Backbone atoms as SQL, in Angstrom:
CREATE TABLE atoms (id INTEGER PRIMARY KEY, chain TEXT, resi INTEGER, resn TEXT, atom TEXT, x REAL, y REAL, z REAL);
INSERT INTO atoms VALUES
  (1, 'A', 1, 'UNK', 'N', 65.190, 139.785, 130.518),
  (2, 'A', 1, 'UNK', 'CA', 64.625, 138.629, 129.916),
  (3, 'A', 1, 'UNK', 'C', 63.111, 138.841, 129.938),
  (4, 'A', 2, 'UNK', 'N', 62.311, 138.218, 129.267),
  (5, 'A', 2, 'UNK', 'CA', 62.421, 136.850, 128.807),
  (6, 'A', 2, 'UNK', 'C', 62.899, 136.739, 127.366),
  (7, 'A', 3, 'UNK', 'N', 63.352, 135.545, 127.062),
  (8, 'A', 3, 'UNK', 'CA', 63.597, 135.144, 125.683),
  (9, 'A', 3, 'UNK', 'C', 62.437, 134.241, 125.300),
  (10, 'A', 4, 'UNK', 'N', 61.837, 134.507, 124.161),
  (11, 'A', 4, 'UNK', 'CA', 60.768, 133.646, 123.661),
  (12, 'A', 4, 'UNK', 'C', 61.250, 133.093, 122.327),
  (13, 'A', 5, 'UNK', 'N', 61.456, 131.791, 122.284),
  (14, 'A', 5, 'UNK', 'CA', 62.018, 131.139, 121.107),
  (15, 'A', 5, 'UNK', 'C', 60.944, 130.253, 120.498),
  (16, 'A', 6, 'UNK', 'N', 60.634, 130.509, 119.237),
  (17, 'A', 6, 'UNK', 'CA', 59.628, 129.734, 118.514),
  (18, 'A', 6, 'UNK', 'C', 60.358, 128.847, 117.516),
  (19, 'A', 7, 'UNK', 'N', 60.355, 127.552, 117.763),
  (20, 'A', 7, 'UNK', 'CA', 60.903, 126.587, 116.814),
  (21, 'A', 7, 'UNK', 'C', 59.740, 126.057, 115.982),
  (22, 'A', 8, 'UNK', 'N', 59.990, 125.853, 114.689),
  (23, 'A', 8, 'UNK', 'CA', 58.925, 125.326, 113.840),
  (24, 'A', 8, 'UNK', 'C', 59.532, 124.456, 112.753),
  (25, 'A', 9, 'UNK', 'N', 58.782, 123.452, 112.329),
  (26, 'A', 9, 'UNK', 'CA', 59.254, 122.589, 111.252),
  (27, 'A', 9, 'UNK', 'C', 59.139, 123.334, 109.926),
  (28, 'A', 10, 'UNK', 'N', 60.143, 123.128, 109.088),
  (29, 'A', 10, 'UNK', 'CA', 60.243, 123.861, 107.823),
  (30, 'A', 10, 'UNK', 'C', 59.038, 123.644, 106.919),
  (31, 'A', 11, 'UNK', 'N', 58.375, 122.505, 107.036),
  (32, 'A', 11, 'UNK', 'CA', 57.244, 122.237, 106.147),
  (33, 'A', 11, 'UNK', 'C', 56.048, 123.150, 106.409),
  (34, 'A', 12, 'UNK', 'N', 56.087, 123.934, 107.467),
  (35, 'A', 12, 'UNK', 'CA', 54.996, 124.877, 107.742),
  (36, 'A', 12, 'UNK', 'C', 55.095, 126.162, 106.924),
  (37, 'A', 13, 'UNK', 'N', 56.242, 126.415, 106.319),
  (38, 'A', 13, 'UNK', 'CA', 56.442, 127.710, 105.668),
  (39, 'A', 13, 'UNK', 'C', 55.490, 127.974, 104.509),
  (40, 'A', 14, 'UNK', 'N', 54.911, 126.930, 103.933),
  (41, 'A', 14, 'UNK', 'CA', 53.963, 127.158, 102.837),
  (42, 'A', 14, 'UNK', 'C', 52.584, 127.592, 103.326),
  (43, 'A', 15, 'UNK', 'N', 52.319, 127.444, 104.625),
  (44, 'A', 15, 'UNK', 'CA', 50.991, 127.787, 105.143),
  (45, 'A', 15, 'UNK', 'C', 51.016, 128.697, 106.363),
  (46, 'A', 16, 'UNK', 'N', 52.192, 128.991, 106.875),
  (47, 'A', 16, 'UNK', 'CA', 52.301, 129.769, 108.105),
  (48, 'A', 16, 'UNK', 'C', 53.073, 131.057, 107.860),
  (49, 'A', 17, 'UNK', 'N', 52.497, 132.170, 108.266),
  (50, 'A', 17, 'UNK', 'CA', 53.174, 133.464, 108.223),
  (51, 'A', 17, 'UNK', 'C', 54.043, 133.556, 109.482),
  (52, 'A', 18, 'UNK', 'N', 55.299, 133.166, 109.340),
  (53, 'A', 18, 'UNK', 'CA', 56.197, 133.103, 110.495),
  (54, 'A', 18, 'UNK', 'C', 56.411, 134.490, 111.092),
  (55, 'A', 19, 'UNK', 'N', 56.572, 135.488, 110.263),
  (56, 'A', 19, 'UNK', 'CA', 56.748, 136.854, 110.763),
  (57, 'A', 19, 'UNK', 'C', 55.522, 137.301, 111.558),
  (58, 'A', 20, 'UNK', 'N', 54.344, 136.988, 111.056),
  (59, 'A', 20, 'UNK', 'CA', 53.114, 137.311, 111.780),
  (60, 'A', 20, 'UNK', 'C', 53.016, 136.559, 113.095),
  (61, 'A', 21, 'UNK', 'N', 53.452, 135.286, 113.085),
  (62, 'A', 21, 'UNK', 'CA', 53.455, 134.501, 114.316),
  (63, 'A', 21, 'UNK', 'C', 54.379, 135.136, 115.350),
  (64, 'A', 22, 'UNK', 'N', 55.566, 135.554, 114.922),
  (65, 'A', 22, 'UNK', 'CA', 56.507, 136.190, 115.850),
  (66, 'A', 22, 'UNK', 'C', 55.923, 137.493, 116.381),
  (67, 'A', 23, 'UNK', 'N', 55.288, 138.268, 115.516),
  (68, 'A', 23, 'UNK', 'CA', 54.631, 139.503, 115.984),
  (69, 'A', 23, 'UNK', 'C', 53.595, 139.190, 117.064),
  (70, 'A', 24, 'UNK', 'N', 52.767, 138.170, 116.820),
  (71, 'A', 24, 'UNK', 'CA', 51.715, 137.802, 117.779),
  (72, 'A', 24, 'UNK', 'C', 52.298, 137.302, 119.097),
  (73, 'A', 25, 'UNK', 'N', 53.317, 136.464, 119.010),
  (74, 'A', 25, 'UNK', 'CA', 53.949, 135.916, 120.214),
  (75, 'A', 25, 'UNK', 'C', 54.628, 137.029, 121.007),
  (76, 'A', 26, 'UNK', 'N', 55.304, 137.935, 120.303),
  (77, 'A', 26, 'UNK', 'CA', 55.971, 139.055, 120.980),
  (78, 'A', 26, 'UNK', 'C', 54.942, 139.940, 121.688),
  (79, 'A', 27, 'UNK', 'N', 53.844, 140.239, 121.012),
  (80, 'A', 27, 'UNK', 'CA', 52.779, 141.047, 121.612),
  (81, 'A', 27, 'UNK', 'C', 52.204, 140.337, 122.840),
  (82, 'A', 28, 'UNK', 'N', 52.049, 139.034, 122.760),
  (83, 'A', 28, 'UNK', 'CA', 51.548, 138.257, 123.897),
  (84, 'A', 28, 'UNK', 'C', 52.494, 138.381, 125.090),
  (85, 'A', 29, 'UNK', 'N', 53.793, 138.295, 124.842),
  (86, 'A', 29, 'UNK', 'CA', 54.774, 138.438, 125.928),
  (87, 'A', 29, 'UNK', 'C', 54.703, 139.834, 126.538),
  (88, 'A', 30, 'UNK', 'N', 54.552, 140.848, 125.694),
  (89, 'A', 30, 'UNK', 'CA', 54.421, 142.225, 126.196),
  (90, 'A', 30, 'UNK', 'C', 53.158, 142.352, 127.041),
  (91, 'A', 31, 'UNK', 'N', 52.039, 141.869, 126.503),
  (92, 'A', 31, 'UNK', 'CA', 50.756, 141.998, 127.196),
  (93, 'A', 31, 'UNK', 'C', 50.712, 141.225, 128.514),
  (94, 'A', 32, 'UNK', 'N', 51.534, 140.198, 128.625),
  (95, 'A', 32, 'UNK', 'CA', 51.550, 139.397, 129.855),
  (96, 'A', 32, 'UNK', 'C', 52.160, 140.149, 131.031),
  (97, 'A', 33, 'UNK', 'N', 52.944, 141.165, 130.726),
  (98, 'A', 33, 'UNK', 'CA', 53.604, 141.990, 131.748),
  (99, 'A', 33, 'UNK', 'C', 54.533, 141.176, 132.655),
  (100, 'A', 34, 'UNK', 'N', 55.100, 140.088, 132.120),
  (101, 'A', 34, 'UNK', 'CA', 56.044, 139.301, 132.913),
  (102, 'A', 34, 'UNK', 'C', 57.401, 139.981, 133.023),
  (103, 'A', 35, 'UNK', 'N', 57.637, 140.973, 132.152),
  (104, 'A', 35, 'UNK', 'CA', 58.924, 141.670, 132.168),
  (105, 'A', 35, 'UNK', 'C', 58.756, 143.032, 131.514),
  (106, 'A', 36, 'UNK', 'N', 59.717, 143.884, 131.758),
  (107, 'A', 36, 'UNK', 'CA', 59.768, 145.183, 131.099),
  (108, 'A', 36, 'UNK', 'C', 59.874, 144.964, 129.592),
  (109, 'A', 37, 'UNK', 'N', 59.189, 145.774, 128.823),
  (110, 'A', 37, 'UNK', 'CA', 59.158, 145.610, 127.367),
  (111, 'A', 37, 'UNK', 'C', 60.563, 145.625, 126.756),
  (112, 'A', 38, 'UNK', 'N', 61.468, 146.410, 127.312),
  (113, 'A', 38, 'UNK', 'CA', 62.823, 146.501, 126.764),
  (114, 'A', 38, 'UNK', 'C', 63.603, 145.205, 126.933),
  (115, 'A', 39, 'UNK', 'N', 63.150, 144.336, 127.806),
  (116, 'A', 39, 'UNK', 'CA', 63.868, 143.091, 128.084),
  (117, 'A', 39, 'UNK', 'C', 63.365, 141.910, 127.256),
  (118, 'A', 40, 'UNK', 'N', 62.264, 142.061, 126.546),
  (119, 'A', 40, 'UNK', 'CA', 61.652, 140.937, 125.830),
  (120, 'A', 40, 'UNK', 'C', 62.328, 140.751, 124.477),
  (121, 'A', 41, 'UNK', 'N', 62.706, 139.508, 124.196),
  (122, 'A', 41, 'UNK', 'CA', 63.339, 139.151, 122.927),
  (123, 'A', 41, 'UNK', 'C', 62.601, 137.942, 122.361),
  (124, 'A', 42, 'UNK', 'N', 62.120, 138.057, 121.150),
  (125, 'A', 42, 'UNK', 'CA', 61.361, 136.972, 120.530),
  (126, 'A', 42, 'UNK', 'C', 62.004, 136.631, 119.196),
  (127, 'A', 43, 'UNK', 'N', 62.165, 135.352, 118.939),
  (128, 'A', 43, 'UNK', 'CA', 62.799, 134.944, 117.683),
  (129, 'A', 43, 'UNK', 'C', 62.246, 133.598, 117.225),
  (130, 'A', 44, 'UNK', 'N', 62.400, 133.350, 115.931),
  (131, 'A', 44, 'UNK', 'CA', 61.965, 132.085, 115.344),
  (132, 'A', 44, 'UNK', 'C', 63.186, 131.308, 114.877),
  (133, 'A', 45, 'UNK', 'N', 63.095, 130.004, 115.003),
  (134, 'A', 45, 'UNK', 'CA', 64.148, 129.117, 114.538),
  (135, 'A', 45, 'UNK', 'C', 63.519, 128.010, 113.703),
  (136, 'A', 46, 'UNK', 'N', 63.839, 128.024, 112.415),
  (137, 'A', 46, 'UNK', 'CA', 63.332, 127.027, 111.470),
  (138, 'A', 46, 'UNK', 'C', 64.113, 125.732, 111.649),
  (139, 'A', 47, 'UNK', 'N', 63.404, 124.622, 111.693),
  (140, 'A', 47, 'UNK', 'CA', 64.039, 123.315, 111.834),
  (141, 'A', 47, 'UNK', 'C', 63.828, 122.516, 110.552),
  (142, 'A', 48, 'UNK', 'N', 64.892, 122.407, 109.768),
  (143, 'A', 48, 'UNK', 'CA', 64.823, 121.719, 108.477),
  (144, 'A', 48, 'UNK', 'C', 64.763, 120.211, 108.616),
  (145, 'A', 49, 'UNK', 'N', 65.434, 119.677, 109.596),
  (146, 'A', 49, 'UNK', 'CA', 65.500, 118.230, 109.785),
  (147, 'A', 49, 'UNK', 'C', 64.733, 117.851, 111.033),
  (148, 'A', 50, 'UNK', 'N', 63.480, 117.491, 110.834),
  (149, 'A', 50, 'UNK', 'CA', 62.625, 117.144, 111.970),
  (150, 'A', 50, 'UNK', 'C', 61.689, 116.013, 111.566),
  (151, 'A', 51, 'UNK', 'N', 61.338, 115.198, 112.529),
  (152, 'A', 51, 'UNK', 'CA', 60.338, 114.157, 112.345),
  (153, 'A', 51, 'UNK', 'C', 59.319, 114.320, 113.459),
  (154, 'A', 52, 'UNK', 'N', 58.048, 114.152, 113.108),
  (155, 'A', 52, 'UNK', 'CA', 56.972, 114.278, 114.092),
  (156, 'A', 52, 'UNK', 'C', 56.114, 113.023, 114.014),
  (157, 'A', 53, 'UNK', 'N', 55.823, 112.452, 115.172),
  (158, 'A', 53, 'UNK', 'CA', 54.938, 111.288, 115.233),
  (159, 'A', 53, 'UNK', 'C', 55.454, 110.126, 114.410),
  (160, 'A', 54, 'UNK', 'N', 54.630, 109.655, 113.476),
  (161, 'A', 54, 'UNK', 'CA', 54.981, 108.484, 112.674),
  (162, 'A', 54, 'UNK', 'C', 55.948, 108.799, 111.535),
  (163, 'A', 55, 'UNK', 'N', 56.408, 110.043, 111.450),
  (164, 'A', 55, 'UNK', 'CA', 57.366, 110.420, 110.419),
  (165, 'A', 55, 'UNK', 'C', 56.742, 110.866, 109.114),
  (166, 'A', 56, 'UNK', 'N', 55.413, 110.900, 109.037),
  (167, 'A', 56, 'UNK', 'CA', 54.743, 111.385, 107.831),
  (168, 'A', 56, 'UNK', 'C', 55.278, 112.776, 107.512),
  (169, 'A', 57, 'UNK', 'N', 55.732, 113.016, 106.274),
  (170, 'A', 57, 'UNK', 'CA', 56.309, 114.322, 105.939),
  (171, 'A', 57, 'UNK', 'C', 55.338, 115.491, 106.073),
  (172, 'A', 58, 'UNK', 'N', 54.048, 115.225, 106.120),
  (173, 'A', 58, 'UNK', 'CA', 53.076, 116.309, 106.313),
  (174, 'A', 58, 'UNK', 'C', 53.006, 116.754, 107.772),
  (175, 'A', 59, 'UNK', 'N', 53.400, 115.878, 108.689),
  (176, 'A', 59, 'UNK', 'CA', 53.351, 116.225, 110.108),
  (177, 'A', 59, 'UNK', 'C', 54.280, 117.397, 110.394),
  (178, 'A', 60, 'UNK', 'N', 53.845, 118.256, 111.306),
  (179, 'A', 60, 'UNK', 'CA', 54.604, 119.472, 111.599),
  (180, 'A', 60, 'UNK', 'C', 54.610, 119.726, 113.101),
  (181, 'A', 61, 'UNK', 'N', 55.434, 120.692, 113.498),
  (182, 'A', 61, 'UNK', 'CA', 55.435, 121.078, 114.906),
  (183, 'A', 61, 'UNK', 'C', 55.756, 122.551, 115.071),
  (184, 'A', 62, 'UNK', 'N', 55.277, 123.090, 116.172),
  (185, 'A', 62, 'UNK', 'CA', 55.684, 124.399, 116.684),
  (186, 'A', 62, 'UNK', 'C', 55.957, 124.181, 118.163),
  (187, 'A', 63, 'UNK', 'N', 57.133, 124.595, 118.593),
  (188, 'A', 63, 'UNK', 'CA', 57.484, 124.504, 120.014),
  (189, 'A', 63, 'UNK', 'C', 57.965, 125.873, 120.469),
  (190, 'A', 64, 'UNK', 'N', 57.352, 126.381, 121.517),
  (191, 'A', 64, 'UNK', 'CA', 57.740, 127.682, 122.064),
  (192, 'A', 64, 'UNK', 'C', 58.360, 127.469, 123.435),
  (193, 'A', 65, 'UNK', 'N', 59.530, 128.045, 123.602),
  (194, 'A', 65, 'UNK', 'CA', 60.181, 128.073, 124.905),
  (195, 'A', 65, 'UNK', 'C', 60.256, 129.524, 125.345),
  (196, 'A', 66, 'UNK', 'N', 59.692, 129.818, 126.491),
  (197, 'A', 66, 'UNK', 'CA', 59.814, 131.158, 127.082),
  (198, 'A', 66, 'UNK', 'C', 60.734, 131.017, 128.284),
  (199, 'A', 67, 'UNK', 'N', 61.860, 131.706, 128.233),
  (200, 'A', 67, 'UNK', 'CA', 62.854, 131.634, 129.308),
  (201, 'A', 67, 'UNK', 'C', 62.748, 132.901, 130.145),
  (202, 'A', 68, 'UNK', 'N', 62.400, 132.726, 131.421),
  (203, 'A', 68, 'UNK', 'CA', 62.184, 133.843, 132.344),
  (204, 'A', 68, 'UNK', 'C', 63.152, 133.741, 133.510),
  (205, 'A', 69, 'UNK', 'N', 63.518, 134.885, 134.045),
  (206, 'A', 69, 'UNK', 'CA', 64.301, 134.852, 135.283),
  (207, 'A', 69, 'UNK', 'C', 63.469, 134.190, 136.372),
  (208, 'A', 70, 'UNK', 'N', 64.138, 133.464, 137.215),
  (209, 'A', 70, 'UNK', 'CA', 63.485, 132.732, 138.296),
  (210, 'A', 70, 'UNK', 'C', 62.750, 133.703, 139.225),
  (211, 'A', 71, 'UNK', 'N', 61.654, 133.239, 139.796),
  (212, 'A', 71, 'UNK', 'CA', 60.953, 134.043, 140.785),
  (213, 'A', 71, 'UNK', 'C', 59.510, 134.364, 140.457),
  (214, 'A', 72, 'UNK', 'N', 59.078, 134.113, 139.211),
  (215, 'A', 72, 'UNK', 'CA', 57.662, 134.333, 138.895),
  (216, 'A', 72, 'UNK', 'C', 56.838, 133.212, 139.517),
  (217, 'A', 73, 'UNK', 'N', 55.650, 133.549, 139.938),
  (218, 'A', 73, 'UNK', 'CA', 54.775, 132.552, 140.560),
  (219, 'A', 73, 'UNK', 'C', 54.328, 131.515, 139.534),
  (220, 'A', 74, 'UNK', 'N', 53.864, 130.402, 140.045),
  (221, 'A', 74, 'UNK', 'CA', 53.310, 129.359, 139.189),
  (222, 'A', 74, 'UNK', 'C', 52.133, 129.899, 138.387),
  (223, 'A', 75, 'UNK', 'N', 51.322, 130.741, 139.003),
  (224, 'A', 75, 'UNK', 'CA', 50.162, 131.319, 138.317),
  (225, 'A', 75, 'UNK', 'C', 50.595, 132.171, 137.125),
  (226, 'A', 76, 'UNK', 'N', 51.634, 132.970, 137.297),
  (227, 'A', 76, 'UNK', 'CA', 52.124, 133.822, 136.208),
  (228, 'A', 76, 'UNK', 'C', 52.690, 132.965, 135.084),
  (229, 'A', 77, 'UNK', 'N', 53.476, 131.967, 135.428),
  (230, 'A', 77, 'UNK', 'CA', 54.074, 131.099, 134.406),
  (231, 'A', 77, 'UNK', 'C', 52.995, 130.315, 133.656),
  (232, 'A', 78, 'UNK', 'N', 52.011, 129.817, 134.385),
  (233, 'A', 78, 'UNK', 'CA', 50.917, 129.074, 133.758),
  (234, 'A', 78, 'UNK', 'C', 50.094, 129.976, 132.846),
  (235, 'A', 79, 'UNK', 'N', 49.800, 131.180, 133.300),
  (236, 'A', 79, 'UNK', 'CA', 49.021, 132.123, 132.484),
  (237, 'A', 79, 'UNK', 'C', 49.763, 132.467, 131.196),
  (238, 'A', 80, 'UNK', 'N', 51.079, 132.665, 131.286),
  (239, 'A', 80, 'UNK', 'CA', 51.864, 132.955, 130.084),
  (240, 'A', 80, 'UNK', 'C', 51.824, 131.769, 129.130),
  (241, 'A', 81, 'UNK', 'N', 52.008, 130.562, 129.633),
  (242, 'A', 81, 'UNK', 'CA', 51.976, 129.376, 128.776),
  (243, 'A', 81, 'UNK', 'C', 50.630, 129.241, 128.070),
  (244, 'A', 82, 'UNK', 'N', 49.555, 129.444, 128.801),
  (245, 'A', 82, 'UNK', 'CA', 48.221, 129.329, 128.205),
  (246, 'A', 82, 'UNK', 'C', 47.974, 130.422, 127.168),
  (247, 'A', 83, 'UNK', 'N', 48.427, 131.644, 127.456),
  (248, 'A', 83, 'UNK', 'CA', 48.251, 132.751, 126.507),
  (249, 'A', 83, 'UNK', 'C', 49.050, 132.500, 125.232),
  (250, 'A', 84, 'UNK', 'N', 50.284, 132.030, 125.374),
  (251, 'A', 84, 'UNK', 'CA', 51.105, 131.730, 124.195),
  (252, 'A', 84, 'UNK', 'C', 50.471, 130.620, 123.362),
  (253, 'A', 85, 'UNK', 'N', 49.988, 129.576, 124.008),
  (254, 'A', 85, 'UNK', 'CA', 49.349, 128.482, 123.283),
  (255, 'A', 85, 'UNK', 'C', 48.128, 128.977, 122.509),
  (256, 'A', 86, 'UNK', 'N', 47.333, 129.838, 123.111),
  (257, 'A', 86, 'UNK', 'CA', 46.140, 130.374, 122.444),
  (258, 'A', 86, 'UNK', 'C', 46.513, 131.215, 121.229),
  (259, 'A', 87, 'UNK', 'N', 47.548, 132.026, 121.358),
  (260, 'A', 87, 'UNK', 'CA', 47.993, 132.877, 120.244),
  (261, 'A', 87, 'UNK', 'C', 48.485, 132.015, 119.081),
  (262, 'A', 88, 'UNK', 'N', 49.259, 131.003, 119.399),
  (263, 'A', 88, 'UNK', 'CA', 49.789, 130.124, 118.353),
  (264, 'A', 88, 'UNK', 'C', 48.657, 129.357, 117.687),
  (265, 'A', 89, 'UNK', 'N', 47.767, 128.809, 118.472),
  (266, 'A', 89, 'UNK', 'CA', 46.645, 128.050, 117.937),
  (267, 'A', 89, 'UNK', 'C', 45.826, 128.897, 116.963),
  (268, 'A', 90, 'UNK', 'N', 45.586, 130.139, 117.314),
  (269, 'A', 90, 'UNK', 'CA', 44.816, 131.042, 116.448),
  (270, 'A', 90, 'UNK', 'C', 45.553, 131.308, 115.133),
  (271, 'A', 91, 'UNK', 'N', 46.846, 131.511, 115.194),
  (272, 'A', 91, 'UNK', 'CA', 47.646, 131.824, 114.012),
  (273, 'A', 91, 'UNK', 'C', 47.786, 130.607, 113.089),
  (274, 'A', 92, 'UNK', 'N', 47.605, 129.405, 113.617),
  (275, 'A', 92, 'UNK', 'CA', 47.864, 128.175, 112.871),
  (276, 'A', 92, 'UNK', 'C', 46.671, 127.678, 112.054),
  (277, 'A', 93, 'UNK', 'N', 45.573, 128.376, 112.027),
  (278, 'A', 93, 'UNK', 'CA', 44.349, 127.896, 111.377),
  (279, 'A', 93, 'UNK', 'C', 44.604, 127.374, 109.969),
  (280, 'A', 94, 'UNK', 'N', 45.289, 128.146, 109.145),
  (281, 'A', 94, 'UNK', 'CA', 45.551, 127.748, 107.759),
  (282, 'A', 94, 'UNK', 'C', 46.475, 126.526, 107.705),
  (283, 'A', 95, 'UNK', 'N', 47.479, 126.504, 108.546),
  (284, 'A', 95, 'UNK', 'CA', 48.430, 125.387, 108.557),
  (285, 'A', 95, 'UNK', 'C', 47.750, 124.081, 108.948),
  (286, 'A', 96, 'UNK', 'N', 46.794, 124.149, 109.878),
  (287, 'A', 96, 'UNK', 'CA', 46.100, 122.941, 110.326),
  (288, 'A', 96, 'UNK', 'C', 45.371, 122.245, 109.181),
  (289, 'A', 97, 'UNK', 'N', 44.963, 122.995, 108.162),
  (290, 'A', 97, 'UNK', 'CA', 44.247, 122.408, 107.030),
  (291, 'A', 97, 'UNK', 'C', 45.125, 121.440, 106.242),
  (292, 'A', 98, 'UNK', 'N', 46.430, 121.678, 106.244),
  (293, 'A', 98, 'UNK', 'CA', 47.356, 120.872, 105.447),
  (294, 'A', 98, 'UNK', 'C', 48.261, 119.976, 106.294),
  (295, 'A', 99, 'UNK', 'N', 48.575, 120.418, 107.491),
  (296, 'A', 99, 'UNK', 'CA', 49.577, 119.729, 108.304),
  (297, 'A', 99, 'UNK', 'C', 49.027, 119.321, 109.668),
  (298, 'A', 100, 'UNK', 'N', 49.029, 118.015, 109.976),
  (299, 'A', 100, 'UNK', 'CA', 48.790, 117.628, 111.368),
  (300, 'A', 100, 'UNK', 'C', 49.943, 118.224, 112.187),
  (301, 'A', 101, 'UNK', 'N', 49.622, 119.049, 113.154),
  (302, 'A', 101, 'UNK', 'CA', 50.661, 119.837, 113.827),
  (303, 'A', 101, 'UNK', 'C', 50.621, 119.651, 115.335),
  (304, 'A', 102, 'UNK', 'N', 51.783, 119.347, 115.890),
  (305, 'A', 102, 'UNK', 'CA', 51.949, 119.280, 117.342),
  (306, 'A', 102, 'UNK', 'C', 52.424, 120.650, 117.817),
  (307, 'A', 103, 'UNK', 'N', 51.744, 121.204, 118.807),
  (308, 'A', 103, 'UNK', 'CA', 52.124, 122.501, 119.370),
  (309, 'A', 103, 'UNK', 'C', 52.425, 122.299, 120.847),
  (310, 'A', 104, 'UNK', 'N', 53.575, 122.795, 121.267),
  (311, 'A', 104, 'UNK', 'CA', 53.933, 122.733, 122.681),
  (312, 'A', 104, 'UNK', 'C', 54.478, 124.081, 123.130),
  (313, 'A', 105, 'UNK', 'N', 54.254, 124.371, 124.394),
  (314, 'A', 105, 'UNK', 'CA', 54.776, 125.589, 125.025),
  (315, 'A', 105, 'UNK', 'C', 55.435, 125.166, 126.327),
  (316, 'A', 106, 'UNK', 'N', 56.616, 125.693, 126.565),
  (317, 'A', 106, 'UNK', 'CA', 57.363, 125.365, 127.774),
  (318, 'A', 106, 'UNK', 'C', 57.903, 126.656, 128.389),
  (319, 'A', 107, 'UNK', 'N', 57.730, 126.805, 129.677),
  (320, 'A', 107, 'UNK', 'CA', 58.274, 127.955, 130.400),
  (321, 'A', 107, 'UNK', 'C', 59.476, 127.460, 131.201),
  (322, 'A', 108, 'UNK', 'N', 60.635, 128.048, 130.949),
  (323, 'A', 108, 'UNK', 'CA', 61.859, 127.692, 131.674),
  (324, 'A', 108, 'UNK', 'C', 62.273, 128.858, 132.556),
  (325, 'A', 109, 'UNK', 'N', 62.843, 128.527, 133.692),
  (326, 'A', 109, 'UNK', 'CA', 63.363, 129.570, 134.573),
  (327, 'A', 109, 'UNK', 'C', 64.882, 129.663, 134.415),
  (328, 'A', 110, 'UNK', 'N', 65.363, 130.885, 134.321),
  (329, 'A', 110, 'UNK', 'CA', 66.790, 131.157, 134.153),
  (330, 'A', 110, 'UNK', 'C', 67.414, 131.363, 135.527),
  (331, 'A', 111, 'UNK', 'N', 68.539, 130.736, 135.741),
  (332, 'A', 111, 'UNK', 'CA', 69.263, 130.825, 137.004),
  (333, 'A', 111, 'UNK', 'C', 69.822, 132.235, 137.202),
  (334, 'A', 112, 'UNK', 'N', 69.407, 132.896, 138.267),
  (335, 'A', 112, 'UNK', 'CA', 69.880, 134.257, 138.557),
  (336, 'A', 112, 'UNK', 'C', 71.364, 134.316, 138.903),
  (337, 'A', 113, 'UNK', 'N', 71.921, 133.236, 139.368),
  (338, 'A', 113, 'UNK', 'CA', 73.320, 133.241, 139.782),
  (339, 'A', 113, 'UNK', 'C', 74.258, 133.339, 138.584),
  (340, 'A', 114, 'UNK', 'N', 73.950, 132.615, 137.522),
  (341, 'A', 114, 'UNK', 'CA', 74.872, 132.577, 136.385),
  (342, 'A', 114, 'UNK', 'C', 74.451, 133.436, 135.200),
  (343, 'A', 115, 'UNK', 'N', 73.224, 133.876, 135.149),
  (344, 'A', 115, 'UNK', 'CA', 72.746, 134.655, 134.003),
  (345, 'A', 115, 'UNK', 'C', 73.165, 136.118, 134.129),
  (346, 'A', 116, 'UNK', 'N', 73.525, 136.717, 133.019),
  (347, 'A', 116, 'UNK', 'CA', 73.864, 138.144, 132.941),
  (348, 'A', 116, 'UNK', 'C', 73.056, 138.740, 131.804),
  (349, 'A', 117, 'UNK', 'N', 72.803, 140.044, 131.857),
  (350, 'A', 117, 'UNK', 'CA', 71.976, 140.649, 130.812),
  (351, 'A', 117, 'UNK', 'C', 72.232, 142.138, 130.695),
  (352, 'A', 118, 'UNK', 'N', 71.788, 142.670, 129.583),
  (353, 'A', 118, 'UNK', 'CA', 71.501, 144.083, 129.431),
  (354, 'A', 118, 'UNK', 'C', 70.243, 144.147, 128.578),
  (355, 'A', 119, 'UNK', 'N', 69.657, 145.302, 128.470),
  (356, 'A', 119, 'UNK', 'CA', 68.442, 145.432, 127.672),
  (357, 'A', 119, 'UNK', 'C', 68.672, 146.462, 126.590),
  (358, 'A', 120, 'UNK', 'N', 67.729, 146.561, 125.684),
  (359, 'A', 120, 'UNK', 'CA', 67.802, 147.577, 124.642),
  (360, 'A', 120, 'UNK', 'C', 67.960, 148.945, 125.278),
  (361, 'A', 121, 'UNK', 'N', 67.211, 149.185, 126.307),
  (362, 'A', 121, 'UNK', 'CA', 67.257, 150.480, 126.974),
  (363, 'A', 121, 'UNK', 'C', 68.628, 150.733, 127.603),
  (364, 'A', 122, 'UNK', 'N', 69.168, 149.768, 128.338),
  (365, 'A', 122, 'UNK', 'CA', 70.451, 149.997, 128.992),
  (366, 'A', 122, 'UNK', 'C', 71.579, 150.101, 127.975),
  (367, 'A', 123, 'UNK', 'N', 71.524, 149.354, 126.900),
  (368, 'A', 123, 'UNK', 'CA', 72.546, 149.466, 125.864),
  (369, 'A', 123, 'UNK', 'C', 72.467, 150.825, 125.185),
  (370, 'A', 124, 'UNK', 'N', 71.255, 151.307, 124.924),
  (371, 'A', 124, 'UNK', 'CA', 71.083, 152.628, 124.306),
  (372, 'A', 124, 'UNK', 'C', 71.606, 153.714, 125.227),
  (373, 'A', 125, 'UNK', 'N', 71.411, 153.540, 126.524),
  (374, 'A', 125, 'UNK', 'CA', 71.893, 154.523, 127.492),
  (375, 'A', 125, 'UNK', 'C', 73.401, 154.626, 127.492),
  (376, 'A', 126, 'UNK', 'N', 74.099, 153.517, 127.274),
  (377, 'A', 126, 'UNK', 'CA', 75.561, 153.535, 127.234),
  (378, 'A', 126, 'UNK', 'C', 76.075, 154.222, 125.985),
  (379, 'A', 127, 'UNK', 'N', 75.310, 154.141, 124.897),
  (380, 'A', 127, 'UNK', 'CA', 75.760, 154.729, 123.631),
  (381, 'A', 127, 'UNK', 'C', 75.619, 156.242, 123.623),
  (382, 'A', 128, 'UNK', 'N', 74.790, 156.778, 124.496),
  (383, 'A', 128, 'UNK', 'CA', 74.527, 158.223, 124.494),
  (384, 'A', 128, 'UNK', 'C', 75.688, 159.019, 125.031);
């Protein structure tokens, strides 16, 4: 792990390069060194049916959830949240011109008892 999930309101697609945002968020997760690069998974999820604030159709949102295995310090989790927020804020410049946008970042810890995983590297090793 981690899984980094970027949810965004569909109305941002006219002003936001979602692929570029995912590239930036993924690079941020790599640079944070919270996990081995082979374990990092980043994805975007478009939300077609969403309301933000007073329901004005121009209002938009981006919400990032980073799910990490339990055990990282508060300092590491806080630093990751702040770095992700900065990356998103920078990428959103064009969108802010058209859409009042709420941005949130949340770091969740994954329970080690019930979670199972493999990584790109370990899966590739089995195929060899």
